[in-house]
Rosetta silent file (secondary structure, phi, psi, omega in degrees, C-alpha in Angstrom):
SEQUENCE: TPFSLSCSVKQAAGEEVRERVTVSESETQDIPNSRGTANFVVRWDGSKQAATLNVQDVKNVTRRTYTAEDSGKFVSIVAFECRG
SCORE:     score description
SCORE:     0.000 S_00000001
   1 L     0.000  126.551  178.413   56.435 -206.050  156.622 S_00000001
   2 L   -63.613  148.566  179.636   59.400 -203.645  156.638 S_00000001
   3 L  -136.172  165.421  174.278   58.703 -200.189  155.344 S_00000001
   4 E  -121.297  148.065 -179.385   60.538 -197.032  154.322 S_00000001
   5 E  -133.808  134.540  176.187   59.533 -193.495  155.197 S_00000001
   6 E  -102.127  128.114 -178.456   60.681 -190.248  153.631 S_00000001
   7 E  -152.807  172.717  174.672   60.858 -187.299  156.008 S_00000001
   8 E  -106.143  140.511  178.456   62.847 -184.195  156.908 S_00000001
   9 E  -120.777  143.460 -177.863   65.048 -184.144  160.008 S_00000001
  10 E  -121.080  140.330  176.983   66.232 -181.057  161.906 S_00000001
  11 L   -61.355  130.106 -176.512   69.250 -180.637  164.127 S_00000001
  12 L   -63.244  -40.712 -174.987   68.042 -180.512  167.744 S_00000001
  13 L  -105.874   23.949 -177.962   70.454 -177.776  168.861 S_00000001
  14 L  -159.561 -162.482 -176.395   70.606 -175.810  165.620 S_00000001
  15 L  -112.124   -4.046 -176.775   68.901 -174.838  162.399 S_00000001
  16 L   -67.014  137.465 -179.326   70.357 -177.373  159.951 S_00000001
  17 E  -129.791  140.307  170.944   67.753 -179.509  158.147 S_00000001
  18 E  -110.809  115.184 -176.815   68.118 -182.558  155.905 S_00000001
  19 E   -84.380  142.031  170.804   65.177 -182.682  153.509 S_00000001
  20 E    50.836   50.613  173.555   63.552 -185.891  152.273 S_00000001
  21 E   -83.516  151.971  179.370   65.801 -188.450  153.907 S_00000001
  22 E  -105.541  127.512  177.079   64.699 -192.069  153.702 S_00000001
  23 E  -114.010  122.806 -179.702   64.460 -194.139  156.858 S_00000001
  24 E  -122.083  127.538 -179.859   64.024 -197.871  156.359 S_00000001
  25 L   -70.546  -15.072  179.463   63.500 -200.266  159.239 S_00000001
  26 L   -91.559   -6.223  179.440   65.120 -203.032  157.191 S_00000001
  27 L  -114.187  137.104  176.434   68.363 -201.083  156.665 S_00000001
  28 L  -127.558  154.112  177.479   70.918 -200.305  159.354 S_00000001
  29 E  -125.435  146.769  174.282   74.078 -198.231  159.418 S_00000001
  30 E   -69.378  140.403  175.418   77.026 -198.477  161.759 S_00000001
  31 L   -88.678  123.891 -178.971   77.230 -195.651  164.281 S_00000001
  32 L   -56.118  139.292  178.620   80.715 -194.064  164.115 S_00000001
  33 L    59.370   33.162 -178.477   82.899 -194.744  167.187 S_00000001
  34 L  -148.462  161.492  173.176   80.306 -197.179  168.551 S_00000001
  35 L   -92.105   -2.629 -175.192   79.456 -200.863  168.394 S_00000001
  36 L   -89.880  172.145  175.927   75.828 -200.004  167.681 S_00000001
  37 E  -130.523  163.829  178.162   73.736 -199.561  164.558 S_00000001
  38 E  -147.717  159.843  177.783   70.797 -197.336  163.658 S_00000001
  39 L   -73.841  -22.532  176.837   68.208 -197.073  160.900 S_00000001
  40 E  -150.466  134.145  179.661   69.473 -193.547  160.103 S_00000001
  41 E  -132.038  134.368  176.512   72.742 -191.838  161.056 S_00000001
  42 E  -142.033  145.478  172.683   73.762 -188.213  160.420 S_00000001
  43 L  -113.855  114.061 -179.817   76.602 -186.027  161.631 S_00000001
  44 L   -76.390  150.935  176.746   75.531 -182.399  161.856 S_00000001
  45 L   -56.407  130.655  177.898   78.026 -179.606  161.151 S_00000001
  46 L    83.192   -4.076 -179.475   79.900 -178.763  164.344 S_00000001
  47 L   -88.394  143.193  178.385   78.704 -181.858  166.224 S_00000001
  48 L   -82.045  -31.240 -177.794   81.188 -184.169  167.912 S_00000001
  49 L  -121.295  158.570  177.584   78.957 -187.238  167.719 S_00000001
  50 L   -75.466  149.256  172.460   76.550 -188.641  165.168 S_00000001
  51 E   -96.255  145.210 -176.840   72.800 -188.302  165.639 S_00000001
  52 E  -129.724  156.809  176.297   70.747 -191.477  165.223 S_00000001
  53 E  -139.390  129.714  177.133   67.180 -192.502  164.518 S_00000001
  54 E  -125.349  137.363  175.016   65.740 -195.981  165.051 S_00000001
  55 E   -74.716  131.961 -178.974   62.300 -197.266  164.093 S_00000001
  56 E  -120.358  144.004  173.636   60.506 -198.608  167.183 S_00000001
  57 L  -104.964  115.736 -177.919   57.520 -200.902  167.503 S_00000001
  58 L  -104.105  113.147 -175.825   55.461 -199.850  170.537 S_00000001
  59 L   -55.224  132.676  178.832   53.141 -202.637  171.688 S_00000001
  60 L    64.809   13.379  178.611   49.443 -201.651  171.562 S_00000001
  61 L  -125.165  -58.308 -178.512   50.360 -198.202  170.178 S_00000001
  62 L   -91.507  148.332  173.765   51.957 -198.378  166.731 S_00000001
  63 L  -150.659  158.192 -171.222   50.616 -200.379  163.834 S_00000001
  64 L   -92.534   -8.757 -176.530   51.493 -200.611  160.166 S_00000001
  65 L  -116.582  149.064  175.766   48.054 -200.399  158.592 S_00000001
  66 L  -124.164  117.180 -173.447   45.543 -197.590  158.225 S_00000001
  67 L  -105.921  173.981  177.739   42.031 -198.864  157.463 S_00000001
  68 H   -60.388  -33.397  177.777   38.739 -197.326  156.353 S_00000001
  69 H   -64.057  -24.288 -178.224   37.608 -197.452  160.012 S_00000001
  70 H   -83.079   -7.750 -175.709   40.510 -195.148  160.879 S_00000001
  71 L   -52.409  126.019  179.239   39.357 -192.401  158.507 S_00000001
  72 L    82.961   -0.216 -178.758   39.421 -189.050  160.291 S_00000001
  73 L  -109.954  155.466  172.571   41.150 -190.486  163.368 S_00000001
  74 L   -79.854  126.055  179.341   44.701 -190.141  164.678 S_00000001
  75 L  -132.048  123.846  177.609   46.501 -193.464  164.258 S_00000001
  76 L   -78.880  115.616 -179.791   50.116 -194.078  165.317 S_00000001
  77 L  -105.246  -17.298 -179.778   51.779 -196.001  162.506 S_00000001
  78 L  -155.743  152.496  174.660   55.424 -195.560  163.509 S_00000001
  79 E  -133.707  147.913 -179.999   57.559 -194.427  166.449 S_00000001
  80 E  -122.733  143.948  167.205   61.181 -193.297  166.455 S_00000001
  81 E  -103.924  117.218 -176.973   63.925 -193.326  169.054 S_00000001
  82 E  -115.564  135.018  178.142   66.089 -190.281  168.293 S_00000001
  83 E  -134.233  136.660  176.081   69.448 -189.494  169.896 S_00000001
  84 L    88.734    0.000    0.000   71.749 -186.565  169.341 S_00000001
């Protein structure tokens, strides 16, 4: 089932932050000057290229549910591929 996640993202080489952005694995945006798409695209002030974030499914690592058995344990529910 596709999901959306609200989070804050920070510029890797700077101090700029975008608060409470929504990343949805069911929505994609075109990456400027590229043939590719991403689940989230941002152009930071002063950057020549857009930064991207894609939701990744990592076999045997990420899963979408958190159960009562998981209480108190670290459980990977999502992974991101971030560029820029």
